[in-house]
C-alpha positions as CSV (number, residue, x, y, z in Angstrom):
1,X,80.1,97.1,-4.7
2,X,78.8,95.1,-1.7
3,X,75.4,93.4,-1.9
4,X,73.2,94.5,0.9
5,X,73.2,91.2,2.0
6,X,76.3,90.0,1.7
7,X,78.1,88.9,5.2
8,X,81.5,89.9,4.4
9,X,83.4,93.0,4.1
10,X,81.6,95.9,5.0
11,X,78.6,94.4,5.8
12,X,80.5,92.2,8.3
13,X,77.8,93.2,11.0
14,X,75.1,91.8,9.1
15,X,72.4,91.1,10.3
16,X,72.0,94.0,12.1
17,X,71.7,94.2,15.6
18,X,68.3,93.7,17.0
19,X,67.0,97.1,18.5
20,X,63.7,95.9,19.6
21,X,63.1,93.2,22.0
22,X,61.3,90.8,20.2
23,X,62.7,87.6,22.1
24,X,61.5,89.1,25.5
25,X,58.0,89.8,24.3
26,X,57.6,86.4,22.9
27,X,58.5,85.1,26.1
28,X,56.1,87.2,27.8
29,X,53.4,86.4,25.6
30,X,54.0,82.4,25.8
31,X,54.0,82.8,29.2
32,X,50.4,84.8,29.4
33,X,49.1,81.9,27.6
34,X,50.5,79.7,30.5
35,X,49.2,81.7,33.1
36,X,45.9,82.2,31.4
37,X,45.4,78.4,30.8
38,X,46.2,77.7,34.6
39,X,43.9,80.3,35.8
40,X,40.9,79.0,33.7
41,X,41.7,75.5,35.0
42,X,42.1,76.7,38.5
43,X,38.6,78.2,38.2
44,X,36.4,75.7,36.0
45,X,38.7,72.3,36.1
46,X,40.0,70.7,33.0
47,X,37.5,69.6,30.2
48,X,37.3,66.8,28.2
49,X,40.7,65.3,27.6
50,X,42.6,68.1,28.1
51,X,45.7,67.8,30.5
52,X,49.0,69.8,30.8
53,X,52.5,69.1,31.0
54,X,54.5,71.7,32.7
55,X,58.3,71.9,32.9
56,X,60.1,74.0,35.1
57,X,63.5,74.7,36.2
58,X,63.9,73.3,39.9
59,X,66.9,75.4,40.7
60,X,65.0,78.4,39.8
61,X,65.2,80.8,42.8
62,X,61.8,80.7,44.8
63,X,60.9,77.3,43.6
64,X,59.6,75.2,46.4
65,X,59.5,71.6,46.2
66,X,60.4,68.6,48.7
67,X,64.2,68.3,49.2
68,X,63.8,64.4,47.7
69,X,62.2,65.7,44.5
70,X,65.1,68.4,44.1
71,X,67.5,65.5,44.5
72,X,65.8,63.3,42.0
73,X,65.2,66.7,39.6
74,X,68.2,68.8,40.3
75,X,67.9,71.1,37.2
76,X,64.5,70.8,35.5
77,X,61.1,68.6,36.5
78,X,58.2,68.0,34.2
79,X,54.6,67.5,36.1
80,X,51.6,66.5,34.8
81,X,48.2,67.9,35.7
82,X,45.4,65.9,34.6
83,X,43.2,63.6,37.0
84,X,44.9,64.1,40.4
85,X,45.7,67.5,41.4
86,X,44.4,70.0,43.8
87,X,44.5,73.5,44.9
88,X,46.0,75.0,41.8
89,X,46.4,78.8,42.3
90,X,47.9,81.2,39.9
91,X,48.7,84.5,42.3
92,X,49.0,87.5,39.7
93,X,50.8,89.8,42.0
94,X,53.5,87.4,43.0
95,X,53.8,85.5,39.4
96,X,53.5,82.4,41.4
97,X,51.9,79.2,40.7
98,X,51.2,76.6,43.2
99,X,49.6,73.0,43.2
100,X,49.0,70.0,45.0
101,X,50.5,66.8,43.7
102,X,51.1,63.4,44.7
103,X,54.9,61.9,44.5
104,X,55.2,58.3,45.6
105,X,51.7,58.3,47.3
106,X,52.7,61.4,49.2
107,X,50.8,64.7,48.9
108,X,52.9,68.2,48.5
109,X,52.2,71.4,47.2
110,X,54.7,72.9,44.8
111,X,55.1,76.6,44.5
112,X,56.8,77.7,40.9
113,X,57.4,81.3,40.1
114,X,56.1,81.7,36.6
115,X,59.6,82.7,35.3
116,X,60.9,79.2,36.3
117,X,58.6,77.3,33.7
118,X,60.4,76.5,30.1
119,X,57.4,74.2,28.7
120,X,53.6,74.1,28.5
121,X,52.0,71.2,26.4
122,X,48.2,70.1,26.1
123,X,48.8,66.9,24.4
124,X,45.1,66.3,23.8
125,X,45.4,69.2,21.4
126,X,48.8,68.8,20.3
127,X,49.7,72.4,21.4
128,X,52.9,73.1,23.1
129,X,55.0,76.2,23.7
130,X,58.7,76.3,24.8
131,X,60.5,79.5,26.3
132,X,63.8,80.0,28.3
133,X,63.9,80.4,32.1
134,X,64.9,84.0,32.8
135,X,68.7,83.9,33.6
136,X,69.2,82.8,37.0
137,X,71.9,85.4,37.6
138,X,69.4,88.2,36.7
139,X,66.6,89.4,38.8
140,X,63.5,87.7,37.7
141,X,61.3,90.2,35.4
142,X,58.6,92.2,37.6
143,X,56.2,92.6,34.8
144,X,53.0,91.1,36.2
145,X,51.4,88.9,33.4
146,X,47.6,89.5,33.6
147,X,45.0,87.2,32.7
148,X,43.3,88.4,29.3
149,X,39.7,88.5,29.3
150,X,37.8,89.5,26.7
151,X,36.6,92.6,28.1
152,X,40.3,93.5,28.8
153,X,41.7,92.8,25.4
154,X,38.6,94.5,23.3
155,X,37.8,91.2,21.6
156,X,34.2,89.8,21.3
157,X,33.3,86.7,22.6
158,X,31.3,86.1,19.8
159,X,33.0,85.8,16.5
160,X,31.7,88.0,13.7
161,X,31.7,87.2,10.2
162,X,34.5,89.6,9.4
163,X,37.1,88.1,11.6
164,X,40.2,86.3,10.4
165,X,42.3,83.8,12.0
166,X,46.0,84.7,11.6
167,X,48.2,81.4,12.2
168,X,51.5,81.8,14.1
169,X,53.0,78.8,13.2
170,X,55.8,79.7,11.2
171,X,57.0,81.9,13.8
172,X,57.2,79.2,16.5
173,X,60.6,77.4,17.2
174,X,60.2,73.9,16.2
175,X,61.4,71.4,19.1
176,X,60.7,68.5,20.9
177,X,57.4,68.6,23.0
178,X,57.5,67.3,26.6
179,X,56.3,63.7,26.7
């Protein structure tokens, strides 16, 4: 008699194949957090000590950066949004982020598809997310990442006494935070 959790013999297919796209859903959720944070900062600015580290694939289709930066960072690059950035924009229809930054004293606008991001961090509160860039061979996903406002999500802007906080720390992938 084989144990249901035995990975040998007739149970060689354990664990069972995943019939639900949990990885994809998590990637979409993580990217929504990134998009919501950038959208908020584009409207309100950065408050207090908040600042963002954004890591993205420079070789992802649709990324627009100067040739000298692409030569220096042929695969991946991390930028910091803190004191000196301008014109931060999030286009929900095209899932494109654009931001003005200065590199070596030369101002430039970077254009980055949301699907090219692989990391987001706000070191001021020790918060970071890691997610995979969509496969370069595949066409970028067409799902729009909408900003989640309290009215749309059905949540109240003021907490009530029966609210509960659920921690997702146990489900997060552990890995190095961008530095």
